[in-house]
N, C-alpha and C positions, 0 to 999 in steps of 0.2 A: 604272203598268203596267194594261193594261187587258186585260179578261176578253174570252176565247176562243171562239171560234165552233165550235160543237161539231159541229156537222151541217155544216161545211162539209169534207166526208168523202164519198169515194165508197162508192157503198153498197156494194161487196162489198168492202170492208173491214170493212165490220161483220157480213154475212154469215159471210165467212171468223174473223170475233172470238166470231159465234155458234157457229159449226160446233166450233171451238177447245175454248168451254165445256164444248160436248155431250160432249165427247172427251177432257177431260182436259187438253188440250194445250195448257197456258200454261206450260208449264216456260221457260226465261231463253233469248233470243234477242238474236243481233246482227243489224242493220242499217245496213248503208253506205249514205250520201248523198252520190253525187257527178254527174259533169257527163262525159259520155261523149267520147271524144275519136275525130274533132278536132272544132274548135269554126270554122266558118270565120270565117275575118281576125283571129280573136282570137289572140294570141301571149302573152298570159296572163291570167288574171281576176283582178275584185277579188272576196276573198269579203262577201255583205253580206246583212242579213237573220237572222244565227246569233242575235242579241238578242231579237229578235222569237217567233223559234222557241220557245227556252230560254222567253219570258214565256207563250208560248202554254203549252208543257208544265207547267208551272205552274200556271197558271188553272186548266186544263181541267176542267169539269165536264159533265155531263150533269144538267137540269134537268127537274122533271119536265113540264112543258110538253114540252120536248126528245121523252124517255121517249114522252107521249103520243101524239105524231107517230109515232112509230116503231111504235110501237100500231098505229096504223091502217092503215101498210102490211100489215098478214097476212104480215110473214116471219119473225118474229124471236120464239123460245121465251119464255114468262114468263122463266126463269131465266135470262141474258141480259139483260132488261130491268130487273131485281134488281140485277145484277151491276152494272150502268151507273148506278144508282141513287148505288153508292160509292166511281163511278170514283173515282179519284187517281192521276197518274202516278206512280210510285214506283221509276222506271230511274235509270240512269246516262244520263250524255252525254257526251262528249268530242267534244271540235269544235276547228280554228282560229278564233281572234282574228277578232271583227269588224275588217273592211277588209283583211283578208291578203292578200297576192300569192300567186295558187296558181294552180295549171295543170291542164286536165282530164285526168281517171283517177285523179285520187287523191282520197281522203274529204277531203269537205269538214266533216263531222263523221257519229259515230258512236251511234245507239242500244244501249246493251247493258239491256233489261226484257222481265219477263216476255210472253211472245209475245205475247197482245191487245192488252197496252199497246201495243208498239211497233208490231204492224200498226194500231191504228186509227190514229196519229197522221201517217201514212206520209204522205195527201194535204195535209195542210195544209202540213208541213214540206217541203215542196218545191215547195207554191206560193209561202211565202213566201221561200225561199231562193236559188229559180231567179229572182223576179222581181227582186228587190233585186239579186242578184250581176249579173243580163244588166244593169241601169239600170247599176249600179256600174261597171261595165268597161267600158261604151259611156261613161258620164262621162271615164273616167280618161283612154280615147284622147284625146276632147275637149282636153281640159288638155295632156297632151302635144303633141296639134297648136298650140295657144294658145299656148304657153311659159308660164311663172309669172310674166310682168311683168304680161301681161295682165289683164284682169278679165272674168271668165268666167259667165253667170247661167242659171240654167232658166225659159225663156220658154216651156215645156211643157205647163200643167194646160188649155187650151184643146181640146188635140186629143189629150189623154191617153185612158185608156180605162177611165173612169171615175173619180171623184173623188179613191176609196179608190188607184187608181193614181198619181193626181196626189201624194197626200204621197208617197210611196213614189218616184219620181220626186224629189222636192226632196229626200228624207232620203239615198237613194241618191248623188244624182249630189253632195251637199254633201259627204257621207260623204270623195266619190272627188276632192276637190279642188278644185270650184264654187265660187265666191265666195257664190251667196246664190238667191234664188228669187222668181218674182213673186208665188208662190202665198202670201197672205194668211194662211190656215189654216196651212200650214206650219211660216210664222212665227209666229204663235199656238201649235201644239201642240209645236212642237221647237227655236223658238228659233233657228230657222235666221234668217240679214237676209233683209228682205225687199225688193228694188228695183224701180221703173216708173216708165216714162217719161210719151210720151202716147201716143194714137192719129189715126191718120188723120182719123177723123170727127170729133174732137177744131178739127184745121186748118177743117175743113170748114164749120162751125157757126159760122164765126165770116165777117163782111164780107169780109175781106183773111186773107191768112198771114200778115204783118207783127200786124197785129190780135189774132190766137191767138197769137202767141209774145209780146209785150206782158202781153197778160192772164194764160197761163201764169206766164209769171216773175212775177209781182206778185205769182201767189199760191198759190207754191209755192218752199219755203224752197231748193231745191236745182233748179235747173231743169235740163232736160237736151230738149230738141228735137226733135222730128222734122222733117227737112226734106226729103221726099221729097218728099209728097205732090205736088207740081204739076212743079216744077225745081230736081232737086236745086243745080244750083249758085247758081241766085238765090234758093232757100232758106239757103243758107249764108252769103250776103251779108247776107239778115234777118235773120238769127240776129246777126250781128256789129250792126247796128244794136241788137238789144236788148243784146248783151253790153258795149257803150259806153255806153249807158243804165243798167246798173246797177252798172257799176265807177264813174259818179259818185257811184251812191247810196250807193259802197262794198260791194257785192254782187259775185256773180261767175255768170256762165252756165257751166254744170259743164262741159256737152257738150251733142253731137247726136248724133241715131242717123239711119242709113240704111237703108232695110228695101228695097232695090228697085236694081235695073241694073248698068252694069258696077260692081262693087263696087270692086274693085283702082282704077281707073280716077279714079271718083269721091271713094275717098278721098283721093288721094294731089293733087287736086286742090283740094278743101275743102281738106287740111291745110295746102296751101300760102296758100290765101285766109286763115286764121287767121293763120298763122306771117308771112307778109308786113304783116298791118295789126295787129300787136302781141298776138296772142292765142295764144299757144304751148301755153299753160294749157286751153285749150276741150280737152275729148277728144272722138273721135270713137269711136263705140258705133255695129257694124251688126247685122241680123241678119237673117234672110229665109231659113229651110231650111238654114238651116248644119249639119254635121258634122264630125268630125273629116278627113272627106277635104275637104270645101268650105274648110272653114279652111287644111288645108294647100296647097291651088289661091291661095285668094286671098294667100294668104304668098306663095307662087313666081310669081306675077305681078304682086310688088312691091306691093301692097295694105298700105297701112299702117292700123292699130284700134288705140287703146286697149283695148275691152275688145268682148264678141259675147254675146248674148244667142240661146242654141240650143234652138230649141222643140220640134218635132214629131219630128226626125230622135234624137233626144235621146230623149223621152217614150216612144218606140214603138221606140226601139231599130229604124230604119229598116232597116238591110242584115243584121240578123239579129233578127228580131223572136221569137224564144223559144231557150230555152237547151235543152239535153237534158238534165236533171240528172235522177237516177233515185236509187231507194232499193231496196237490196238485201238479200236474206237473205243473210249467208257464216259463222256460222256457229250451232248452237246442241246440246241435249243429245247429239245424234247426232257433232259435231263438226265441223270445217270445210266449208263448201260451197263448191264449182263449177260456175257457168254457161256451159254451151256451148252455145248457142243463136246462130247464125249473128249476126256484127255485134253481140253483144249479151254478149260475155263478161265475166264476175265474176272481178274474185281473192279468193281465199279467205279467211277468218280475220280475226281481229281484226289489227288492224293499226297503223300509226305511219308517217309522214310526215318526213325529217330533212330537213334543209337544211343545203347546206355553200355557202358562199360565200367566191370571191377579188377583185380587183379587178379589173373586165373579167368573168366569167362568177357562176351562179348558176347549182344544182342540189340536185333532189330528187331521195331514195330513196324507196319505197316500199316498207316489209317487214314483218317480220310483228312483234307490240307489244313481244314479249319478245326479240325478236333486239338485240343490242348494235351500235352504228352510229355512226360519227362525223357530227357536223353538229347544227345543232337539232332537238327533234324540237317539231315544227308545231301535234299535234293534242293538247289539254289536258284534264284534267278541269277540267267548268260544269255538273252536278249530279250527284252523291251522292243514290242511296235520297232521288229526286225533291226534292231542295233543293240551291238554289245554292251554289257552292262559293264564289266571291265576286263582288261585286255587280257589274253592268255599267258598262264604262268610259264614263266619259265623250266626249258625239259630239264635243268638239274634241280630248281627245285622242287618239282614234279618229282623226280629219282630219288631227291634227299626223303622226303615225304614216305614214299613208299618205304624206303629201308627203314623209318624211324617208328613205323606200323610193324613190321615182320619183326623188329627188338623187342615188341608186346606183343604179338600175334601168339591166342590161348594153343597149349599145346594138342588139345584135339584136334585143330585149323591145321595143326604141323604136317601128322602125321600124312604119309605118301602112300596109299596103300591102292587098289584098284574096288574102290566101294561102287558095288553094283547101285546102290540109290540110299546115296550119301544125305545123312539130314544135314538143317542149316538151320542155326539161332535166327528164325526170321518168323515171326509170331502177328499175327490179322489184331486189329485193334478192337474197343467192343464198337464204335459207332461203323467200320465197316462190314463189321460181320452182321450189326443190325438192319443196313442199307442192304445190303446181299438176299439177306432171310424176306426183308421188305417186296424184294426187285421178284425173286421165287415164287414168292404169293401170287404177286401180283401178277406174273409170268402165269402163271398153274388157274 
């Protein structure tokens, strides 16, 4: 568990908290964290970042240095700064499991805590859950497009939005079904398999392509050669020379990578070159601005590949660079709250999500927490009085559960398409609808 960054918080969270304290408004409050629908081109989401959010709540402290900086801003009361000196999160959190299939509009978690505590944590919770859920959802679509037999690896660090983001991409994409990452730091910190091939610069550093291939094969225990620096098909034939030499030594050329050109045509031709030469075991890996749309188009055009390196378009979620997760007050000592801002409505009260599944379909019901509904409740207690109810699941367990979920995913959710306004199998319960109508009438 790593210590949180207490000042990764929007200033207004703290100025509101100071005002709450001065006015004695620190009673219990409930906030929902959910993604506003619709989410363009996403028929489902994979919840991620939940465990990191819980770690943040457990470790949130304001050091003397933090408080001195806040004092220097000249906007906070001495009473509030003294309050922060002893700050500990003491509330409850209910959340979906890490890696759960979810739909926009339903809470991923809710916080039930003294109002100041619940308010201060908003920014960090949204930051970590929005980003990791965004990337996990993108990676899940990439996995669905590539199928489950091919290897798919995160190649994104060099274009991610900072080193921290690169770690998050490696984690979220591995959770969602990718097989590894090129990011060595992610391997060290998170135990994710690390994968790499070679760059064009290596090939160009030698007098000839064949010399470069021989050198790399001699120096690397499991060589994968990049064959498109000059002429891809000639590169494949030179890779065959190395493959024959390795076979005589009792070794093997693991594969080749192609990073440019007409990938469907080139992969078919390269596959034929290797197969006709008696090397069907040499794998073909492709890369080069891939994502789920491009992998789908590659396969539709007859391309053949054993693996994919997916970079920029994964690490930046290129087609959807941000997720509209929000954190909204839904209940306090005055009762349930209903927000009616145009396009930003919220459902009132403390809620639960029940999942109903049969072969070929899935449906979620959003209702009040004390309603009796059939199905599996997705929101589970994770923190009580600021303490974990249970330890976090190992990453491999989460990953396996995600893979199992994909195996039973309904066909309509598997579709990779740029839906402008996708629909979701989510409905409001009778009790929730009745409460919302009652609050609307009372407000009018």
